[in-house]
PyMOL Python script that loads the backbone (N, CA, C, O; Angstrom):
from pymol import cmd

cmd.read_pdbstr("""\
ATOM      1  N   MET A   1       1.112  -1.154   0.141  1.00  0.00           N
ATOM      2  CA  MET A   1      -0.036   0.022  -0.459  1.00  0.00           C
ATOM      3  C   MET A   1       0.524   0.914  -0.031  1.00  0.00           C
ATOM      4  O   MET A   1       0.723   0.882   1.184  1.00  0.00           O
ATOM      5  N   PRO A   2       0.920   1.845  -0.639  1.00  0.00           N
ATOM      6  CA  PRO A   2       1.481   3.481  -0.982  1.00  0.00           C
ATOM      7  C   PRO A   2       1.522   4.093   0.697  1.00  0.00           C
ATOM      8  O   PRO A   2       0.892   3.571   1.617  1.00  0.00           O
ATOM      9  N   LEU A   3       2.227   5.052   0.803  1.00  0.00           N
ATOM     10  CA  LEU A   3       2.287   6.055   2.218  1.00  0.00           C
ATOM     11  C   LEU A   3       1.347   7.199   1.275  1.00  0.00           C
ATOM     12  O   LEU A   3       1.468   7.485   0.083  1.00  0.00           O
ATOM     13  N   ILE A   4       0.601   7.599   2.067  1.00  0.00           N
ATOM     14  CA  ILE A   4       0.152   8.400   2.042  1.00  0.00           C
ATOM     15  C   ILE A   4       0.288  10.192   2.876  1.00  0.00           C
ATOM     16  O   ILE A   4       1.077  10.485   3.775  1.00  0.00           O
ATOM     17  N   ASP A   5      -0.314  10.739   2.492  1.00  0.00           N
ATOM     18  CA  ASP A   5       0.151  11.866   3.279  1.00  0.00           C
ATOM     19  C   ASP A   5      -0.753  12.158   4.727  1.00  0.00           C
ATOM     20  O   ASP A   5      -1.927  12.388   5.017  1.00  0.00           O
ATOM     21  N   TRP A   6       0.479  12.008   5.393  1.00  0.00           N
ATOM     22  CA  TRP A   6      -0.034  12.277   6.498  1.00  0.00           C
ATOM     23  C   TRP A   6      -0.747  14.381   8.044  1.00  0.00           C
ATOM     24  O   TRP A   6      -1.413  14.804   8.989  1.00  0.00           O
ATOM     25  N   ALA A   7       0.049  14.599   7.149  1.00  0.00           N
ATOM     26  CA  ALA A   7       0.061  16.184   7.340  1.00  0.00           C
ATOM     27  C   ALA A   7      -1.006  16.356   7.559  1.00  0.00           C
ATOM     28  O   ALA A   7      -1.951  16.043   6.835  1.00  0.00           O
ATOM     29  N   GLY A   8      -1.068  17.198   9.212  1.00  0.00           N
ATOM     30  CA  GLY A   8      -2.302  17.216   9.605  1.00  0.00           C
ATOM     31  C   GLY A   8      -3.467  16.463   9.637  1.00  0.00           C
ATOM     32  O   GLY A   8      -4.493  16.706   9.003  1.00  0.00           O
ATOM     33  N   ILE A   9      -3.279  15.576  10.368  1.00  0.00           N
ATOM     34  CA  ILE A   9      -4.398  14.327  10.633  1.00  0.00           C
ATOM     35  C   ILE A   9      -4.278  14.576  11.579  1.00  0.00           C
ATOM     36  O   ILE A   9      -3.341  15.337  11.818  1.00  0.00           O
ATOM     37  N   GLN A  10      -5.211  14.067  12.824  1.00  0.00           N
ATOM     38  CA  GLN A  10      -4.929  13.473  14.571  1.00  0.00           C
ATOM     39  C   GLN A  10      -5.945  13.670  15.023  1.00  0.00           C
ATOM     40  O   GLN A  10      -6.891  14.458  15.029  1.00  0.00           O
ATOM     41  N   ASN A  11      -5.430  12.417  15.584  1.00  0.00           N
ATOM     42  CA  ASN A  11      -5.983  12.040  16.241  1.00  0.00           C
ATOM     43  C   ASN A  11      -7.076  10.806  16.511  1.00  0.00           C
ATOM     44  O   ASN A  11      -6.629  10.516  17.621  1.00  0.00           O
ATOM     45  N   GLY A  12      -8.188   9.853  16.322  1.00  0.00           N
ATOM     46  CA  GLY A  12      -9.264   8.847  15.442  1.00  0.00           C
ATOM     47  C   GLY A  12      -8.740   8.943  13.914  1.00  0.00           C
ATOM     48  O   GLY A  12      -8.660   7.946  13.197  1.00  0.00           O
ATOM     49  N   ALA A  13      -8.404  10.202  13.503  1.00  0.00           N
ATOM     50  CA  ALA A  13      -8.505   9.826  11.883  1.00  0.00           C
ATOM     51  C   ALA A  13      -6.945   9.159  11.685  1.00  0.00           C
ATOM     52  O   ALA A  13      -6.504   8.224  11.017  1.00  0.00           O
ATOM     53  N   LEU A  14      -6.361  10.131  12.614  1.00  0.00           N
ATOM     54  CA  LEU A  14      -4.819   8.673  12.696  1.00  0.00           C
ATOM     55  C   LEU A  14      -4.728   7.756  12.963  1.00  0.00           C
ATOM     56  O   LEU A  14      -4.117   6.841  12.412  1.00  0.00           O
ATOM     57  N   LEU A  15      -5.436   7.776  14.064  1.00  0.00           N
ATOM     58  CA  LEU A  15      -4.878   6.800  14.370  1.00  0.00           C
ATOM     59  C   LEU A  15      -5.981   4.946  13.577  1.00  0.00           C
ATOM     60  O   LEU A  15      -5.693   3.757  13.717  1.00  0.00           O
ATOM     61  N   GLN A  16      -7.231   5.654  12.793  1.00  0.00           N
ATOM     62  CA  GLN A  16      -7.764   4.773  12.212  1.00  0.00           C
ATOM     63  C   GLN A  16      -6.966   4.619  10.856  1.00  0.00           C
ATOM     64  O   GLN A  16      -6.466   3.519  10.621  1.00  0.00           O
ATOM     65  N   ARG A  17      -6.781   5.878   9.750  1.00  0.00           N
ATOM     66  CA  ARG A  17      -5.374   5.194   9.339  1.00  0.00           C
ATOM     67  C   ARG A  17      -4.165   4.691   9.472  1.00  0.00           C
ATOM     68  O   ARG A  17      -3.699   3.804   8.758  1.00  0.00           O
ATOM     69  N   ALA A  18      -3.681   5.163  10.269  1.00  0.00           N
ATOM     70  CA  ALA A  18      -2.972   4.283  10.748  1.00  0.00           C
ATOM     71  C   ALA A  18      -2.753   2.416  10.969  1.00  0.00           C
ATOM     72  O   ALA A  18      -1.795   1.890  10.404  1.00  0.00           O
ATOM     73  N   GLU A  19      -3.513   1.737  11.636  1.00  0.00           N
ATOM     74  CA  GLU A  19      -3.865   0.792  12.215  1.00  0.00           C
ATOM     75  C   GLU A  19      -4.453   0.007  10.560  1.00  0.00           C
ATOM     76  O   GLU A  19      -4.668  -1.205  10.551  1.00  0.00           O
ATOM     77  N   LYS A  20      -4.664   0.876   9.223  1.00  0.00           N
ATOM     78  CA  LYS A  20      -4.747   0.134   8.689  1.00  0.00           C
ATOM     79  C   LYS A  20      -2.803  -0.715   7.421  1.00  0.00           C
ATOM     80  O   LYS A  20      -2.366  -1.642   6.738  1.00  0.00           O
ATOM     81  N   GLN A  21      -2.528   0.599   8.018  1.00  0.00           N
ATOM     82  CA  GLN A  21      -0.888   0.179   7.639  1.00  0.00           C
ATOM     83  C   GLN A  21      -0.286  -0.249   8.524  1.00  0.00           C
ATOM     84  O   GLN A  21       0.317  -1.265   8.178  1.00  0.00           O
ATOM     85  N   PHE A  22      -0.104   0.063   9.715  1.00  0.00           N
ATOM     86  CA  PHE A  22       0.819  -0.799  11.101  1.00  0.00           C
ATOM     87  C   PHE A  22       0.068  -1.450  11.759  1.00  0.00           C
ATOM     88  O   PHE A  22      -1.110  -1.762  11.585  1.00  0.00           O
ATOM     89  N   ASP A  23       0.692  -1.635  12.445  1.00  0.00           N
ATOM     90  CA  ASP A  23       0.636  -2.277  13.788  1.00  0.00           C
ATOM     91  C   ASP A  23       0.880  -1.871  15.065  1.00  0.00           C
ATOM     92  O   ASP A  23       0.465  -2.250  16.160  1.00  0.00           O
ATOM     93  N   VAL A  24       1.817  -0.822  14.621  1.00  0.00           N
ATOM     94  CA  VAL A  24       2.419   0.196  16.132  1.00  0.00           C
ATOM     95  C   VAL A  24       2.758   1.872  15.949  1.00  0.00           C
ATOM     96  O   VAL A  24       3.711   2.288  15.291  1.00  0.00           O
ATOM     97  N   LEU A  25       1.889   2.639  16.588  1.00  0.00           N
ATOM     98  CA  LEU A  25       2.043   3.934  16.344  1.00  0.00           C
ATOM     99  C   LEU A  25       3.199   4.497  17.208  1.00  0.00           C
ATOM    100  O   LEU A  25       2.977   4.634  18.411  1.00  0.00           O
ATOM    101  N   ILE A  26       4.338   4.815  16.743  1.00  0.00           N
ATOM    102  CA  ILE A  26       5.249   5.598  17.344  1.00  0.00           C
ATOM    103  C   ILE A  26       5.043   6.861  17.501  1.00  0.00           C
ATOM    104  O   ILE A  26       5.446   7.355  16.448  1.00  0.00           O
ATOM    105  N   THR A  27       4.466   8.121  18.516  1.00  0.00           N
ATOM    106  CA  THR A  27       3.752   8.756  18.566  1.00  0.00           C
ATOM    107  C   THR A  27       5.321  10.190  19.571  1.00  0.00           C
ATOM    108  O   THR A  27       6.452   9.788  19.843  1.00  0.00           O
ATOM    109  N   MET A  28       4.892  11.504  19.835  1.00  0.00           N
ATOM    110  CA  MET A  28       5.443  12.060  21.138  1.00  0.00           C
ATOM    111  C   MET A  28       3.830  12.945  21.744  1.00  0.00           C
ATOM    112  O   MET A  28       3.838  13.936  22.473  1.00  0.00           O
ATOM    113  N   ASP A  29       2.799  12.378  21.298  1.00  0.00           N
ATOM    114  CA  ASP A  29       1.794  12.908  21.948  1.00  0.00           C
ATOM    115  C   ASP A  29       1.628  12.095  23.047  1.00  0.00           C
ATOM    116  O   ASP A  29       1.239  10.961  22.770  1.00  0.00           O
ATOM    117  N   ASN A  30       1.852  12.395  24.496  1.00  0.00           N
ATOM    118  CA  ASN A  30       1.360  11.749  25.507  1.00  0.00           C
ATOM    119  C   ASN A  30       0.256  12.207  25.782  1.00  0.00           C
ATOM    120  O   ASN A  30      -0.157  11.370  26.585  1.00  0.00           O
ATOM    121  N   ASN A  31      -0.593  13.026  25.667  1.00  0.00           N
ATOM    122  CA  ASN A  31      -2.060  12.866  25.464  1.00  0.00           C
ATOM    123  C   ASN A  31      -3.216  11.662  25.149  1.00  0.00           C
ATOM    124  O   ASN A  31      -4.156  11.134  25.743  1.00  0.00           O
ATOM    125  N   LEU A  32      -2.463  11.557  23.677  1.00  0.00           N
ATOM    126  CA  LEU A  32      -3.335  10.532  23.113  1.00  0.00           C
ATOM    127  C   LEU A  32      -3.274  10.227  23.893  1.00  0.00           C
ATOM    128  O   LEU A  32      -2.172  10.681  24.199  1.00  0.00           O
ATOM    129  N   PRO A  33      -3.670   9.583  24.897  1.00  0.00           N
ATOM    130  CA  PRO A  33      -4.219   7.837  25.695  1.00  0.00           C
ATOM    131  C   PRO A  33      -5.669   8.504  26.425  1.00  0.00           C
ATOM    132  O   PRO A  33      -6.597   7.773  26.771  1.00  0.00           O
ATOM    133  N   TRP A  34      -5.687   9.772  26.565  1.00  0.00           N
ATOM    134  CA  TRP A  34      -6.630  10.240  27.444  1.00  0.00           C
ATOM    135  C   TRP A  34      -7.568  11.245  26.551  1.00  0.00           C
ATOM    136  O   TRP A  34      -8.516  11.831  27.074  1.00  0.00           O
ATOM    137  N   GLN A  35      -7.285  11.379  25.374  1.00  0.00           N
ATOM    138  CA  GLN A  35      -8.019  11.567  24.015  1.00  0.00           C
ATOM    139  C   GLN A  35      -8.412  10.475  23.611  1.00  0.00           C
ATOM    140  O   GLN A  35      -9.565  10.879  23.764  1.00  0.00           O
ATOM    141  N   GLN A  36      -8.578   9.304  23.177  1.00  0.00           N
ATOM    142  CA  GLN A  36      -9.155   8.283  22.373  1.00  0.00           C
ATOM    143  C   GLN A  36      -8.951   6.877  23.882  1.00  0.00           C
ATOM    144  O   GLN A  36      -8.586   6.821  25.056  1.00  0.00           O
ATOM    145  N   HIS A  37      -9.362   6.180  23.028  1.00  0.00           N
ATOM    146  CA  HIS A  37     -10.036   4.795  23.132  1.00  0.00           C
ATOM    147  C   HIS A  37      -8.920   3.951  22.365  1.00  0.00           C
ATOM    148  O   HIS A  37      -9.069   3.179  21.418  1.00  0.00           O
ATOM    149  N   LEU A  38      -8.379   4.121  22.682  1.00  0.00           N
ATOM    150  CA  LEU A  38      -6.730   2.978  22.048  1.00  0.00           C
ATOM    151  C   LEU A  38      -7.636   1.776  22.990  1.00  0.00           C
ATOM    152  O   LEU A  38      -7.760   2.250  24.119  1.00  0.00           O
ATOM    153  N   THR A  39      -8.123   0.771  22.932  1.00  0.00           N
ATOM    154  CA  THR A  39      -8.280   0.020  22.645  1.00  0.00           C
ATOM    155  C   THR A  39      -8.904  -0.617  21.414  1.00  0.00           C
ATOM    156  O   THR A  39      -8.473  -1.620  20.845  1.00  0.00           O
ATOM    157  N   GLN A  40      -9.936   0.069  21.090  1.00  0.00           N
ATOM    158  CA  GLN A  40     -11.004   0.077  19.952  1.00  0.00           C
ATOM    159  C   GLN A  40      -9.954  -0.366  18.679  1.00  0.00           C
ATOM    160  O   GLN A  40     -10.174  -1.238  17.838  1.00  0.00           O
ATOM    161  N   TYR A  41      -8.723   0.517  18.797  1.00  0.00           N
ATOM    162  CA  TYR A  41      -8.305   0.200  17.859  1.00  0.00           C
ATOM    163  C   TYR A  41      -7.022  -1.111  16.993  1.00  0.00           C
ATOM    164  O   TYR A  41      -6.264  -1.647  17.800  1.00  0.00           O
ATOM    165  N   ASP A  42      -6.925  -1.351  16.146  1.00  0.00           N
ATOM    166  CA  ASP A  42      -5.933  -2.827  16.131  1.00  0.00           C
ATOM    167  C   ASP A  42      -5.122  -2.259  15.490  1.00  0.00           C
ATOM    168  O   ASP A  42      -5.078  -2.062  14.276  1.00  0.00           O
ATOM    169  N   LEU A  43      -3.746  -1.679  17.109  1.00  0.00           N
ATOM    170  CA  LEU A  43      -3.156  -0.854  16.587  1.00  0.00           C
ATOM    171  C   LEU A  43      -2.969  -0.497  18.301  1.00  0.00           C
ATOM    172  O   LEU A  43      -3.718  -0.178  19.225  1.00  0.00           O
ATOM    173  N   ALA A  44      -1.058  -0.836  18.048  1.00  0.00           N
ATOM    174  CA  ALA A  44      -0.288  -0.785  19.477  1.00  0.00           C
ATOM    175  C   ALA A  44       0.181   0.573  19.319  1.00  0.00           C
ATOM    176  O   ALA A  44       0.659   0.914  18.238  1.00  0.00           O
ATOM    177  N   VAL A  45       0.060   1.692  20.653  1.00  0.00           N
ATOM    178  CA  VAL A  45       0.817   3.002  20.719  1.00  0.00           C
ATOM    179  C   VAL A  45       1.954   2.667  21.619  1.00  0.00           C
ATOM    180  O   VAL A  45       2.034   1.925  22.598  1.00  0.00           O
ATOM    181  N   ILE A  46       2.894   3.504  20.944  1.00  0.00           N
ATOM    182  CA  ILE A  46       3.899   3.592  21.893  1.00  0.00           C
ATOM    183  C   ILE A  46       3.599   5.232  22.135  1.00  0.00           C
ATOM    184  O   ILE A  46       2.517   5.528  21.628  1.00  0.00           O
ATOM    185  N   ALA A  47       4.199   6.258  22.708  1.00  0.00           N
ATOM    186  CA  ALA A  47       4.354   7.049  23.193  1.00  0.00           C
ATOM    187  C   ALA A  47       5.442   7.378  23.758  1.00  0.00           C
ATOM    188  O   ALA A  47       5.641   6.977  24.905  1.00  0.00           O
ATOM    189  N   LEU A  48       6.415   8.189  23.091  1.00  0.00           N
ATOM    190  CA  LEU A  48       7.821   8.885  23.860  1.00  0.00           C
ATOM    191  C   LEU A  48       7.467   9.788  24.932  1.00  0.00           C
ATOM    192  O   LEU A  48       6.263  10.002  25.073  1.00  0.00           O
ATOM    193  N   LYS A  49       8.139  10.262  25.580  1.00  0.00           N
ATOM    194  CA  LYS A  49       8.275  10.610  26.081  1.00  0.00           C
ATOM    195  C   LYS A  49       9.926  11.731  26.808  1.00  0.00           C
ATOM    196  O   LYS A  49      10.567  11.889  27.847  1.00  0.00           O
ATOM    197  N   ALA A  50       9.886  12.125  25.643  1.00  0.00           N
ATOM    198  CA  ALA A  50      11.785  13.368  25.880  1.00  0.00           C
ATOM    199  C   ALA A  50      11.163  14.597  25.543  1.00  0.00           C
ATOM    200  O   ALA A  50       9.986  14.843  25.276  1.00  0.00           O
ATOM    201  N   HIS A  51      12.585  15.628  25.627  1.00  0.00           N
ATOM    202  CA  HIS A  51      12.778  16.449  25.583  1.00  0.00           C
ATOM    203  C   HIS A  51      12.120  17.452  25.295  1.00  0.00           C
ATOM    204  O   HIS A  51      11.563  18.425  25.804  1.00  0.00           O
ATOM    205  N   SER A  52      12.516  16.510  23.445  1.00  0.00           N
ATOM    206  CA  SER A  52      11.817  17.105  22.387  1.00  0.00           C
ATOM    207  C   SER A  52      11.825  16.289  22.254  1.00  0.00           C
ATOM    208  O   SER A  52      12.108  15.276  22.893  1.00  0.00           O
ATOM    209  N   ASN A  53      11.112  16.814  20.243  1.00  0.00           N
ATOM    210  CA  ASN A  53      11.381  15.413  19.037  1.00  0.00           C
ATOM    211  C   ASN A  53      12.167  15.486  18.456  1.00  0.00           C
ATOM    212  O   ASN A  53      12.054  15.031  17.318  1.00  0.00           O
ATOM    213  N   ARG A  54      13.426  16.087  18.856  1.00  0.00           N
ATOM    214  CA  ARG A  54      14.945  16.300  17.646  1.00  0.00           C
ATOM    215  C   ARG A  54      15.248  14.917  17.874  1.00  0.00           C
ATOM    216  O   ARG A  54      14.426  14.373  18.612  1.00  0.00           O
ATOM    217  N   LEU A  55      16.416  13.994  17.359  1.00  0.00           N
ATOM    218  CA  LEU A  55      16.793  13.205  16.623  1.00  0.00           C
ATOM    219  C   LEU A  55      17.601  13.364  17.795  1.00  0.00           C
ATOM    220  O   LEU A  55      17.363  12.271  18.309  1.00  0.00           O
ATOM    221  N   ALA A  56      18.618  14.101  18.829  1.00  0.00           N
ATOM    222  CA  ALA A  56      18.773  13.651  20.098  1.00  0.00           C
ATOM    223  C   ALA A  56      18.231  13.029  20.807  1.00  0.00           C
ATOM    224  O   ALA A  56      18.128  12.004  21.480  1.00  0.00           O
ATOM    225  N   ASP A  57      17.914  13.860  20.515  1.00  0.00           N
ATOM    226  CA  ASP A  57      16.355  13.606  22.229  1.00  0.00           C
ATOM    227  C   ASP A  57      15.964  12.258  22.240  1.00  0.00           C
ATOM    228  O   ASP A  57      16.135  11.544  23.228  1.00  0.00           O
ATOM    229  N   THR A  58      15.217  11.696  20.729  1.00  0.00           N
ATOM    230  CA  THR A  58      14.598  10.650  20.979  1.00  0.00           C
ATOM    231  C   THR A  58      15.493   9.214  20.288  1.00  0.00           C
ATOM    232  O   THR A  58      15.249   8.011  20.383  1.00  0.00           O
ATOM    233  N   GLN A  59      16.506   9.895  19.641  1.00  0.00           N
ATOM    234  CA  GLN A  59      17.555   8.222  19.688  1.00  0.00           C
ATOM    235  C   GLN A  59      17.854   7.745  20.838  1.00  0.00           C
ATOM    236  O   GLN A  59      17.916   6.518  20.759  1.00  0.00           O
ATOM    237  N   PRO A  60      18.079   8.141  21.914  1.00  0.00           N
ATOM    238  CA  PRO A  60      18.432   6.934  23.195  1.00  0.00           C
ATOM    239  C   PRO A  60      17.011   6.244  23.366  1.00  0.00           C
ATOM    240  O   PRO A  60      17.232   5.544  24.354  1.00  0.00           O
ATOM    241  N   LEU A  61      15.995   6.064  23.095  1.00  0.00           N
ATOM    242  CA  LEU A  61      14.910   5.549  24.300  1.00  0.00           C
ATOM    243  C   LEU A  61      14.372   4.774  22.772  1.00  0.00           C
ATOM    244  O   LEU A  61      13.450   3.959  22.745  1.00  0.00           O
ATOM    245  N   MET A  62      15.093   5.185  21.641  1.00  0.00           N
ATOM    246  CA  MET A  62      15.810   3.589  20.763  1.00  0.00           C
ATOM    247  C   MET A  62      15.535   2.178  21.245  1.00  0.00           C
ATOM    248  O   MET A  62      14.552   1.455  21.080  1.00  0.00           O
ATOM    249  N   PRO A  63      16.333   2.045  21.693  1.00  0.00           N
ATOM    250  CA  PRO A  63      16.566   0.466  22.447  1.00  0.00           C
ATOM    251  C   PRO A  63      15.276   0.067  22.952  1.00  0.00           C
ATOM    252  O   PRO A  63      14.655  -0.847  22.409  1.00  0.00           O
ATOM    253  N   ARG A  64      14.741   0.811  24.149  1.00  0.00           N
ATOM    254  CA  ARG A  64      13.806   0.549  24.861  1.00  0.00           C
ATOM    255  C   ARG A  64      12.760   0.203  23.728  1.00  0.00           C
ATOM    256  O   ARG A  64      12.112  -0.837  23.616  1.00  0.00           O
ATOM    257  N   VAL A  65      12.749   1.244  22.971  1.00  0.00           N
ATOM    258  CA  VAL A  65      11.404   0.423  22.361  1.00  0.00           C
ATOM    259  C   VAL A  65      11.073  -0.453  20.788  1.00  0.00           C
ATOM    260  O   VAL A  65      10.098  -0.404  20.038  1.00  0.00           O
ATOM    261  N   LEU A  66      12.444  -1.283  20.719  1.00  0.00           N
ATOM    262  CA  LEU A  66      13.067  -1.988  19.480  1.00  0.00           C
ATOM    263  C   LEU A  66      13.129  -3.348  20.818  1.00  0.00           C
ATOM    264  O   LEU A  66      13.142  -4.390  20.164  1.00  0.00           O
ATOM    265  N   ALA A  67      13.168  -3.714  22.335  1.00  0.00           N
ATOM    266  CA  ALA A  67      13.463  -3.982  23.250  1.00  0.00           C
ATOM    267  C   ALA A  67      11.237  -4.582  23.047  1.00  0.00           C
ATOM    268  O   ALA A  67      10.708  -5.654  22.756  1.00  0.00           O
ATOM    269  N   ILE A  68      10.735  -3.353  23.359  1.00  0.00           N
ATOM    270  CA  ILE A  68       9.153  -3.521  23.981  1.00  0.00           C
ATOM    271  C   ILE A  68       8.732  -4.139  22.399  1.00  0.00           C
ATOM    272  O   ILE A  68       7.690  -4.780  22.534  1.00  0.00           O
ATOM    273  N   LEU A  69       9.111  -4.154  21.226  1.00  0.00           N
ATOM    274  CA  LEU A  69       8.320  -4.269  20.577  1.00  0.00           C
ATOM    275  C   LEU A  69       7.353  -6.097  20.690  1.00  0.00           C
ATOM    276  O   LEU A  69       6.296  -6.553  21.125  1.00  0.00           O
ATOM    277  N   PRO A  70       8.474  -6.515  20.046  1.00  0.00           N
ATOM    278  CA  PRO A  70       8.071  -8.211  20.631  1.00  0.00           C
ATOM    279  C   PRO A  70       6.539  -9.045  20.957  1.00  0.00           C
ATOM    280  O   PRO A  70       5.884 -10.038  20.643  1.00  0.00           O
ATOM    281  N   ALA A  71       6.537  -7.998  21.703  1.00  0.00           N
ATOM    282  CA  ALA A  71       5.938  -8.560  23.267  1.00  0.00           C
ATOM    283  C   ALA A  71       4.826  -7.723  23.253  1.00  0.00           C
ATOM    284  O   ALA A  71       3.794  -8.336  23.525  1.00  0.00           O
ATOM    285  N   LEU A  72       4.581  -5.776  22.889  1.00  0.00           N
ATOM    286  CA  LEU A  72       3.818  -5.580  22.486  1.00  0.00           C
ATOM    287  C   LEU A  72       2.338  -6.132  21.730  1.00  0.00           C
ATOM    288  O   LEU A  72       2.323  -6.986  20.843  1.00  0.00           O
ATOM    289  N   GLU A  73       1.049  -5.411  22.316  1.00  0.00           N
ATOM    290  CA  GLU A  73      -0.111  -5.932  22.053  1.00  0.00           C
ATOM    291  C   GLU A  73      -0.918  -5.323  21.589  1.00  0.00           C
ATOM    292  O   GLU A  73      -0.993  -4.400  22.401  1.00  0.00           O
ATOM    293  N   LYS A  74      -1.822  -5.071  20.648  1.00  0.00           N
ATOM    294  CA  LYS A  74      -3.036  -4.290  20.103  1.00  0.00           C
ATOM    295  C   LYS A  74      -3.766  -3.840  20.480  1.00  0.00           C
ATOM    296  O   LYS A  74      -4.756  -4.443  20.893  1.00  0.00           O
ATOM    297  N   GLY A  75      -3.652  -2.755  20.516  1.00  0.00           N
ATOM    298  CA  GLY A  75      -5.203  -1.938  21.737  1.00  0.00           C
ATOM    299  C   GLY A  75      -4.203  -1.182  22.725  1.00  0.00           C
ATOM    300  O   GLY A  75      -4.742  -0.148  23.118  1.00  0.00           O
ATOM    301  N   ASN A  76      -3.034  -1.341  23.211  1.00  0.00           N
ATOM    302  CA  ASN A  76      -2.225  -1.292  24.467  1.00  0.00           C
ATOM    303  C   ASN A  76      -1.161   0.508  23.981  1.00  0.00           C
ATOM    304  O   ASN A  76      -1.024   1.035  22.876  1.00  0.00           O
ATOM    305  N   LEU A  77      -0.755   0.844  25.028  1.00  0.00           N
ATOM    306  CA  LEU A  77      -0.096   1.686  25.351  1.00  0.00           C
ATOM    307  C   LEU A  77       1.076   1.628  25.831  1.00  0.00           C
ATOM    308  O   LEU A  77       1.168   1.001  26.886  1.00  0.00           O
ATOM    309  N   ILE A  78       2.330   2.224  25.268  1.00  0.00           N
ATOM    310  CA  ILE A  78       3.684   1.990  26.249  1.00  0.00           C
ATOM    311  C   ILE A  78       4.522   3.360  26.313  1.00  0.00           C
ATOM    312  O   ILE A  78       4.932   3.912  25.291  1.00  0.00           O
ATOM    313  N   ILE A  79       4.730   3.838  27.558  1.00  0.00           N
ATOM    314  CA  ILE A  79       5.568   4.870  27.338  1.00  0.00           C
ATOM    315  C   ILE A  79       6.726   4.733  27.545  1.00  0.00           C
ATOM    316  O   ILE A  79       7.043   4.047  28.516  1.00  0.00           O
ATOM    317  N   VAL A  80       7.538   5.204  26.892  1.00  0.00           N
ATOM    318  CA  VAL A  80       8.639   5.134  27.064  1.00  0.00           C
ATOM    319  C   VAL A  80       9.210   6.669  27.261  1.00  0.00           C
ATOM    320  O   VAL A  80       8.881   7.617  26.549  1.00  0.00           O
ATOM    321  N   SER A  81      10.166   6.728  28.411  1.00  0.00           N
ATOM    322  CA  SER A  81      10.327   7.612  28.660  1.00  0.00           C
ATOM    323  C   SER A  81      11.549   8.078  28.749  1.00  0.00           C
ATOM    324  O   SER A  81      12.364   7.318  28.227  1.00  0.00           O
ATOM    325  N   ALA A  82      12.036   9.110  29.245  1.00  0.00           N
ATOM    326  CA  ALA A  82      13.948   9.589  28.812  1.00  0.00           C
ATOM    327  C   ALA A  82      13.685   9.288  30.404  1.00  0.00           C
ATOM    328  O   ALA A  82      13.912   8.126  30.742  1.00  0.00           O
ATOM    329  N   GLU A  83      13.300  10.061  31.278  1.00  0.00           N
ATOM    330  CA  GLU A  83      13.621   9.620  33.086  1.00  0.00           C
ATOM    331  C   GLU A  83      13.596   8.151  33.375  1.00  0.00           C
ATOM    332  O   GLU A  83      13.786   7.686  34.499  1.00  0.00           O
ATOM    333  N   GLU A  84      13.388   7.555  32.466  1.00  0.00           N
ATOM    334  CA  GLU A  84      13.256   5.790  33.492  1.00  0.00           C
ATOM    335  C   GLU A  84      14.627   5.536  33.710  1.00  0.00           C
ATOM    336  O   GLU A  84      14.978   4.526  34.319  1.00  0.00           O
TER     337      GLU A  84
END
""", "prot")
cmd.dss("prot")
cmd.show_as("cartoon", "prot")
cmd.util.cbc("prot")
cmd.orient("prot")
């Protein structure tokens, strides 16, 4: 399936579109779990909690993200934080 333009897509529409193409959505939106009922989507969500979305701040989180991917179940949310 070709990638589509994701700019400007938010919340429920984003999750609906993502579940059609991906098993996991990685986001910096830490409010998403309180804005959406994630269990209704055929998708797992990883929320990154870092100082910023810059590569220098998010790259250190990637070993933890890679470690949790195999056990992540659809409908679940995991927060991966730089403070851990």
